[in-house]
KELUM-973663 format. One record per atom (N, C-alpha, C): residue in one letter; atom name; x, y, z. Coordinates in steps of 0.05 Angstrom, whole numbers, plus 5000, padded with zeros to 4 digits. Each point is the difference from the previous one (the first is absolute). Layout:
KELUM-973663
 residuo atomo    x    y    z
       A    CA    X    Y    Z
...
//
This chain:
KELUM-973663
 residuo atomo    x    y    z
       M     N 8386 2568 3198
       M    CA 4971 5010 5014
       M     C 5007 5024 5006
       T     N 4984 5021 4990
       T    CA 5006 5029 5008
       T     C 4982 5003 5030
       V     N 5015 5015 5010
       V    CA 4998 5008 5034
       V     C 4982 5025 5001
       S     N 4989 5002 5024
       S    CA 4983 5034 5007
       S     C 5024 5014 5003
       T     N 4986 5023 4999
       T    CA 5016 5017 5015
       T     C 4996 5007 5026
       T     N 5020 5005 5019
       T    CA 4987 4996 5032
       T     C 4986 5026 5010
       L     N 4989 4998 5016
       L    CA 4987 5021 5009
       L     C 5016 5028 5013
       R     N 5022 4988 5009
       R    CA 5018 5017 5008
       R     C 5012 5025 4971
       D     N 5001 4986 4980
       D    CA 5008 5015 4977
       D     C 4974 5019 4987
       V     N 4982 4984 5003
       V    CA 4968 5014 4992
       V     C 4991 5021 5016
       I     N 5009 5006 5032
       I    CA 4999 5026 5013
       I     C 5022 5009 4998
       G     N 5020 4994 4994
       G    CA 5026 5014 5000
       G     C 5015 5006 5023
       L     N 5003 4972 5018
       L    CA 5018 4997 5025
       L     C 5025 4997 4986
       D     N 5024 5008 5026
       D    CA 5028 4998 4988
       D     C 5002 4971 5005
       G     N 5016 4991 4977
       G    CA 5012 4968 5004
       G     C 5031 5003 5006
       S     N 5006 5017 5007
       S    CA 5033 4998 5011
       S     C 5004 4989 5023
       L     N 5022 4987 5004
       L    CA 5005 4986 5023
       L     C 5009 5023 5016
       P     N 5001 5001 5031
       P    CA 5006 5018 5015
       P     C 5030 4986 5015
       S     N 5013 5029 5003
       S    CA 5026 4982 5019
       S     C 4994 4997 5024
       L     N 5022 4985 5012
       L    CA 4992 4987 5025
       L     C 5008 5021 5020
       S     N 5020 5018 4995
       S    CA 5011 5023 5017
       S     C 4978 5015 5007
       T     N 4979 5003 4980
       T    CA 4976 5023 5007
       T     C 4971 4982 5006
       A     N 5001 4977 5006
       A    CA 4979 4980 5004
       A     C 5000 4990 5032
       T     N 4980 4987 5007
       T    CA 4994 4985 5023
       T     C 4998 4968 4992
       L     N 5015 4985 5009
       L    CA 4998 4972 5000
       L     C 4983 4984 5016
       I     N 4973 4991 4992
       I    CA 4985 4984 5017
       I     C 5006 4968 4997
       M     N 5005 4988 5016
       M    CA 5004 4962 4998
       M     C 4978 4992 5012
       I     N 4993 4987 4984
       I    CA 4966 4982 5012
       I     C 5005 4973 5004
       D     N 4994 4994 5025
       D    CA 4994 4974 5010
       D     C 5024 4981 4989
       F     N 5024 5007 5005
       F    CA 5021 4982 4998
       F     C 5004 4985 5019
       Q     N 4981 4988 5006
       Q    CA 4996 4976 5025
       Q     C 5007 4975 5004
       N     N 5012 4984 5011
       N    CA 5009 4972 4996
       N     C 4971 4979 4999
       T     N 4973 5010 4998
       T    CA 4978 4995 4988
       T     C 5004 4986 4976
       Y     N 5014 5014 4981
       Y    CA 4999 4988 4974
       Y     C 5023 4984 4990
       R     N 5014 4996 5016
       R    CA 5020 4977 4995
       R     C 4992 4977 5010
       T     N 4983 4988 5017
       T    CA 4993 4973 5013
       T     C 4972 4997 4998
       G     N 4991 4979 5002
       G    CA 4973 4997 5006
       G     C 4980 5002 4979
       V     N 4980 5001 5001
       V    CA 4970 5009 4988
       V     C 5007 5024 4987
       M     N 5012 5019 5003
       M    CA 5002 5029 4986
       M     C 5029 4997 4986
       A     N 5008 4978 4996
       A    CA 5026 5003 4986
       A     C 5003 5011 4976
       L     N 5012 5011 4991
       L    CA 5007 5012 4969
       L     C 5022 4992 4981
       P     N 4989 4991 4981
       P    CA 5028 4984 4978
       P     C 5017 5023 4995
       G     N 4996 5018 5001
       G    CA 5021 5028 4999
       G     C 5010 5011 5018
       A     N 4993 4991 5026
       A    CA 5006 5019 5018
       A     C 5030 5004 5006
       D     N 5020 4984 4991
       D    CA 5032 5003 5010
       D     C 5006 5021 4978
       P     N 4992 4991 4979
       P    CA 5012 5024 4984
       P     C 4999 5027 5001
       A     N 4973 5007 5005
       A    CA 4990 5022 5003
       A     C 5009 5018 5031
       L     N 5009 4979 5016
       L    CA 5009 5010 5027
       L     C 5031 5002 4997
       D     N 5014 4985 4980
       D    CA 5024 5016 4988
       D     C 5002 5030 4990
       A     N 4979 4996 4978
       A    CA 4996 5030 4987
       A     C 4992 5023 5025
       A     N 4983 4992 5019
       A    CA 4998 5015 5025
       A     C 5022 5012 5010
       A     N 5013 4979 5004
       A    CA 5029 5013 5018
       A     C 5016 5015 4987
       R     N 4998 5003 4970
       R    CA 5019 5015 4989
       R     C 4982 5017 4986
       L     N 4977 5005 5006
       L    CA 4985 5031 5007
       L     C 5006 5008 5024
       L     N 4993 4988 5017
       L    CA 5008 5012 5023
       L     C 5028 5014 5005
       E     N 5021 4986 4984
       E    CA 5034 5010 5008
       E     C 4994 5021 4983
       R     N 4993 5000 4974
       R    CA 4999 5027 4982
       R     C 4984 5023 5018
       A     N 4979 4994 5008
       A    CA 4986 5019 5016
       A     C 5008 5019 5017
       R     N 5014 4981 5025
       R    CA 5017 5003 5025
       R     C 5024 5022 4986
       A     N 5018 4994 4977
       A    CA 5014 5011 4994
       A     C 4996 5029 4981
       A     N 4980 5003 4995
       A    CA 4987 5025 4989
       A     C 4983 5018 5021
       G     N 4999 4990 5021
       G    CA 4985 5014 5023
       G     C 4971 5002 5001
       T     N 4991 4978 4983
       T    CA 4975 5003 5001
       T     C 4982 4986 5026
       P     N 4976 5014 5012
       P    CA 4989 4993 5017
       P     C 4989 4969 5001
       V     N 4997 4983 5008
       V    CA 4991 4973 4997
       V     C 4977 4993 5020
       V     N 4982 4994 4996
       V    CA 4976 4993 5016
       V     C 4987 4968 4991
       H     N 5002 4989 5021
       H    CA 4999 4970 5004
       H     C 4970 4992 5008
       V     N 4983 4981 4986
       V    CA 4972 4997 5002
       V     C 4995 4971 5009
       I     N 4993 4992 5012
       I    CA 4992 4971 5014
       I     C 4971 4994 5004
       N     N 4992 4976 4994
       N    CA 4977 4995 4999
       N     C 4991 4985 5030
       D     N 4983 5005 5016
       D    CA 4989 4988 5022
       D     C 4978 4984 5001
       G     N 4999 4973 4989
       G    CA 4976 4982 5005
       G     C 4988 4987 5030
       G     N 5018 5007 5017
       G    CA 4995 4989 5026
       G     C 5012 4982 5010
       E     N 4995 4990 5028
       E    CA 5021 4985 5011
       E     C 4988 4971 4988
       G     N 5025 4982 4998
       G    CA 4995 4978 4982
       G     C 4998 4994 4972
       S     N 5000 5023 4987
       S    CA 4994 5002 4964
       S     C 5026 5002 4993
       P     N 4997 4989 4974
       P    CA 5026 5009 4987
       P     C 5015 5027 4996
       Y     N 4981 5010 5010
       Y    CA 5008 5036 5004
       Y     C 5000 5008 5027
       D     N 5010 4985 5018
       D    CA 5001 5006 5032
       D     C 5028 5012 4999
       I     N 5001 5030 5004
       I    CA 5023 5017 4996
       I     C 5012 5000 5031
       R     N 4993 4987 5016
       R    CA 5005 4988 5030
       R     C 5023 4970 4994
       A     N 4999 4991 4986
       A    CA 5015 4974 4989
       A     C 5018 5002 4982
       E     N 5016 4983 5000
       E    CA 5025 4998 4972
       E     C 4984 5001 4975
       I     N 4978 4978 4995
       I    CA 4983 5002 4969
       I     C 4989 5031 4993
       G     N 4993 5012 5022
       G    CA 4996 5032 4991
       G     C 5019 5024 4997
       R     N 5026 4985 5012
       R    CA 5015 5033 4999
       R     C 5017 5002 4969
       I     N 5007 5021 5001
       I    CA 5016 5002 4973
       I     C 5021 4987 4996
       E     N 5010 4993 4977
       E    CA 5020 4982 4995
       E     C 5026 5019 4996
       T     N 5017 4987 5011
       T    CA 5030 5011 5011
       T     C 5007 5020 4970
       R     N 4996 4990 4980
       R    CA 5010 5015 4974
       R     C 4982 5028 4994
       A     N 4975 5001 5015
       A    CA 4991 5023 4998
       A     C 4994 5019 5029
       A     N 5020 4986 5014
       A    CA 4987 5013 5030
       A     C 5010 5027 5000
       P     N 4982 5013 5016
       P    CA 5004 5031 5006
       P     C 5025 5003 5023
       R     N 5010 5026 4994
       R    CA 5019 5010 5014
       R     C 4988 5017 5019
       D     N 5020 5003 5023
       D    CA 4985 5019 5020
       D     C 4997 5029 4989
       G     N 4977 5011 5009
       G    CA 4990 5024 4986
       G     C 4978 5000 4982
       E     N 5003 4974 4981
       E    CA 4984 5001 4983
       E     C 4970 4990 5005
       P     N 4982 5008 4991
       P    CA 4969 4998 5015
       P     C 4988 4975 4992
       V     N 4987 4988 5018
       V    CA 4984 4974 4994
       V     C 4971 5005 5002
       V     N 4992 4994 4978
       V    CA 4960 5009 4997
       V     C 4988 4971 5002
       V     N 4984 4995 5021
       V    CA 4987 4971 5005
       V     C 4970 5010 4987
       K     N 4996 4985 4976
       K    CA 4971 5002 4986
       K     C 4984 4968 5002
       G     N 4976 5005 4992
       G    CA 4976 4975 5005
       G     C 4991 4997 4973
       F     N 5005 5017 4979
       F    CA 4987 4999 4978
       F     C 5022 5000 4976
       P     N 4987 4997 4975
       P    CA 5024 4998 4982
       P     C 5008 5026 4995
       N     N 4982 5021 4997
       N    CA 5009 5030 4997
       N     C 5020 5007 5026
       A     N 5028 5004 4996
       A    CA 5005 5011 5022
       A     C 5000 5025 5019
       F     N 4982 5017 4979
       F    CA 4992 5023 5014
       F     C 4972 4997 5014
       H     N 4988 4984 5000
       H    CA 4970 4991 5012
       H     C 5009 4995 5030
       E     N 4984 5022 5014
       E    CA 4988 4989 5027
       E     C 5035 4996 5013
       T     N 5021 5015 4995
       T    CA 5029 5000 5009
       T     C 5014 5035 5001
       D     N 5020 4996 5013
       D    CA 5012 5030 5001
       D     C 5025 5004 4976
       L     N 4995 4980 4982
       L    CA 5019 5004 4977
       L     C 5001 5030 4986
       L     N 4973 5014 4996
       L    CA 4997 5028 4993
       L     C 5018 5019 5015
       D     N 4992 4994 5030
       D    CA 5011 5019 5015
       D     C 5032 5002 4999
       V     N 5011 4968 4999
       V    CA 5030 4997 5000
       V     C 5009 5011 4974
       L     N 4988 4997 4976
       L    CA 5013 5017 4978
       L     C 4998 5032 5001
       R     N 4978 5012 5014
       R    CA 4998 5029 5006
       R     C 5029 5003 5026
       R     N 5001 4991 5012
       R    CA 5022 5002 5028
       R     C 5028 5005 4977
       L     N 5003 4976 4981
       L    CA 5025 5003 4985
       L     C 5004 5016 4973
       N     N 4982 5021 5004
       N    CA 4988 5016 4976
       N     C 5004 4987 4975
       A     N 4984 4975 4997
       A    CA 5008 4981 4975
       A     C 4981 5015 4975
       G     N 5008 4991 4978
       G    CA 4988 5004 4981
       G     C 5004 5019 4979
       P     N 4990 5000 4975
       P    CA 4984 4982 4998
       P     C 5000 4973 4991
       D     N 5030 4996 4994
       D    CA 5013 4977 4986
       D     C 5001 4978 5025
       L     N 4986 4973 4995
       L    CA 5004 4976 5013
       L     C 5001 4975 4983
       V     N 5027 4989 5013
       V    CA 5012 4971 4985
       V     C 4990 4979 5020
       L     N 4981 4983 4985
       L    CA 4993 4974 5021
       L     C 5014 4976 4982
       A     N 4997 4983 5022
       A    CA 5010 4973 4994
       A     C 4988 4984 5026
       G     N 4993 4973 4988
       G    CA 4990 4980 5026
       G     C 4986 4980 4993
       F     N 4983 4985 5021
       F    CA 4985 4977 4991
       F     C 4970 5015 5005
       M     N 4983 4986 4992
       M    CA 5001 4985 4976
       M     C 4991 5023 4977
       T     N 5007 4995 4976
       T    CA 4996 5016 4975
       T     C 4976 5007 4997
       H     N 4989 4979 4992
       H    CA 4964 5002 4998
       H     C 4983 5013 5023
       M     N 5010 4994 5020
       M    CA 4991 5013 5027
       M     C 5006 5020 5012
       C     N 5018 5003 5024
       C    CA 5009 5024 5010
       C     C 5010 5014 4984
       V     N 5017 4996 4983
       V    CA 5014 5016 4986
       V     C 4987 5014 4973
       Q     N 4979 4987 4992
       Q    CA 4984 5012 4981
       Q     C 4983 5020 5016
       F     N 4981 4994 5020
       F    CA 4978 5013 5020
       F     C 5017 5026 5008
       T     N 5024 5001 5011
       T    CA 5022 5018 5009
       T     C 5004 5019 4981
       A     N 5004 4992 4979
       A    CA 5011 5019 4978
       A     C 4973 5014 4986
       Q     N 4974 4991 5003
       Q    CA 4976 5011 4995
       Q     C 4993 5021 5019
       G     N 5004 4994 5024
       G    CA 4998 5018 5026
       G     C 5020 5020 5001
       A     N 5023 5003 4995
       A    CA 5021 5019 4997
       A     C 4984 5017 4976
       F     N 4997 4988 4973
       F    CA 4988 5023 4977
       F     C 4977 5017 5009
       N     N 4980 4982 5017
       N    CA 4979 5013 5005
       N     C 5000 5023 5024
       L     N 5030 4994 5014
       L    CA 5006 5028 5019
       L     C 5017 5023 4983
       G     N 4996 4995 4976
       G    CA 5022 5020 4990
       G     C 5027 4989 4996
       Y     N 5010 4980 5002
       Y    CA 5033 4989 5005
       Y     C 5000 4988 4968
       R     N 5028 5005 4998
       R    CA 5010 4985 4974
       R     C 5018 4975 4999
       P     N 4984 4981 5011
       P    CA 5008 4974 4999
       P     C 5020 4983 4976
       T     N 5023 4994 5005
       T    CA 5010 4982 4982
       T     C 5006 4971 5012
       V     N 4994 4981 4989
       V    CA 5004 4973 5012
       V     C 5023 4988 4980
       V     N 5020 4991 5024
       V    CA 5025 4980 4990
       V     C 4989 4972 4994
       A     N 5000 4991 4971
       A    CA 4986 4979 4997
       A     C 5020 4975 5016
       E     N 5026 4995 4994
       E    CA 5010 4983 5006
       E     C 5006 4994 5031
       A     N 4993 5017 5014
       A    CA 4999 5000 5032
       A     C 4974 4997 5003
       C     N 4976 4990 4988
       C    CA 4980 4987 5006
       C     C 4995 4972 4989
       A     N 4978 4990 5021
       A    CA 4997 4970 4986
       A     C 4971 4991 5014
       T     N 4990 4981 4987
       T    CA 4968 4994 5005
       T     C 5005 4971 4999
       R     N 4971 4989 5002
       R    CA 4997 4964 5001
       R     C 4977 4996 4973
       P     N 5008 4970 4991
       P    CA 4971 4991 4988
       P     C 4976 5001 5006
       L     N 4984 5002 4986
       L    CA 4968 5001 5016
       L     C 4986 4984 4974
       A     N 4976 4993 5009
       A    CA 4973 4996 4981
       A     C 4988 5021 4986
       A     N 4995 5000 4977
       A    CA 4986 5022 4986
       A     C 4971 4984 5001
       P     N 4984 5015 5005
       P    CA 4968 5001 5005
       P     C 4990 4977 4986
       N     N 5016 4986 4975
       N    CA 4989 4977 4989
       N     C 5012 4976 5009
       G     N 5017 5007 5017
       G    CA 5022 4981 5012
       G     C 5021 4987 4985
       T     N 5002 5020 4984
       T    CA 5031 4996 4986
       T     C 5019 5018 5009
       P     N 5025 4985 5003
       P    CA 5028 5009 5019
       P     C 5009 5026 4983
       V     N 5000 5016 5019
       V    CA 5011 5022 4990
       V     C 5031 5004 5012
       Q     N 5019 5002 4987
       Q    CA 5035 4996 5012
       Q     C 5003 5023 5012
       A     N 5018 4991 5019
       A    CA 5012 5031 5019
       A     C 5010 5022 4980
       D     N 5011 4990 4980
       D    CA 5013 5023 4980
       D     C 4977 5011 4985
       A     N 4981 4988 4990
       A    CA 4977 5014 4987
       A     C 4987 5019 5020
       L     N 4993 4991 5019
       L    CA 4988 5019 5021
       L     C 5013 5020 5011
       H     N 5031 4999 5005
       H    CA 5021 5018 5003
       H     C 4996 5024 4979
       T     N 4995 4991 4973
       T    CA 5005 5010 4976
       T     C 4971 5017 5000
       A     N 4981 4990 5001
       A    CA 4965 5008 5005
       A     C 5004 5026 5012
       A     N 5015 4995 5031
       A    CA 4996 5024 5017
       A     C 5020 5027 4996
       L     N 5018 4988 4984
       L    CA 5021 5020 4993
       L     C 4984 5020 4977
       T     N 4984 4981 4978
       T    CA 4994 5012 4985
       T     C 4971 5022 5004
       T     N 4985 4985 5021
       T    CA 4979 5023 5014
       T     C 5009 5022 5007
       I     N 5023 5005 5018
       I    CA 5009 5019 5016
       I     C 5012 5020 4976
       G     N 5018 4986 4978
       G    CA 5006 5021 4978
       G     C 4982 5007 4987
       D     N 4976 4995 4999
       D    CA 4979 5010 4982
       D     C 4994 5027 5006
       L     N 5000 5003 5035
       L    CA 4993 5025 5008
       L     C 5010 5010 5024
       F     N 5003 4983 5020
       F    CA 5012 5005 5026
       F     C 5025 5009 5004
       G     N 5019 4990 4982
       G    CA 5028 5007 5005
       G     C 5018 4987 4978
       T     N 5023 5009 5005
       T    CA 5023 4987 4977
       T     C 5009 4978 5007
       I     N 5010 4986 4993
       I    CA 5014 4971 5002
       I     C 5035 5006 4989
       A     N 5012 4991 5027
       A    CA 5033 4995 4986
       A     C 5004 4969 4999
       P     N 5003 4992 4981
       P    CA 5005 4967 4999
       P     C 5025 4995 5019
       H     N 5016 5011 5004
       H    CA 5027 4991 5015
       H     C 5005 5021 5017
       V     N 5021 4997 5021
       V    CA 5001 5017 5023
       V     C 5023 5019 4984
       T     N 5014 4992 4987
       T    CA 5022 5020 4985
       T     C 4980 5018 4977
       D     N 4980 4998 4999
       D    CA 4984 5016 4978
       D     C 4989 5026 5012
       V     N 5003 5003 5034
       V    CA 4992 5022 5012
       V     C 5025 5013 5007
       P     N 5002 5028 4991
       P    CA 5019 5017 4997
       P     C 5009 5006 5028
       A     N 5026 4999 5006
       A    CA 5012 5016 5025
       A     C 4994 5026 5009
//
């Protein structure tokens, strides 16, 4: 099958991956929410292992790290005041690493993420990883692109869940993950398949 040219190629956007040492890492919603219960993701643990490796490489490179968490309110699966909504230990922030609380899929919407990035003198390259690929990762990548940043998503450090298509047909988590990454890669950013694909 012949595939179409990406919009990035059509308009001449750079397709190279950034170096960690000159980028800012944004860790999105690595919350216990996605390891148990109604929102459990089938690929959560492998993605968290990859996220831990990405964090280790970023910290070793002196890369600024920003953590984002979703607050769905008390008693919800996204209750950041309870264990269910806390950041999983493999992706937990260290002292001095800012944590941005959001309420929408786009981590820039009605948050101080942009202000945090400006204080860090970040940009234009952002490296993104997190949950869920088709939701908060995709829309944060779009938000970053719309603000003039160059986002790169690390595929193996992301995961999502199976859902029903509009006709009721099941869409497997891997298929939705791939579709979301393909959408991002068509215009909004570059995709690094593995943690080691991002240069130090």
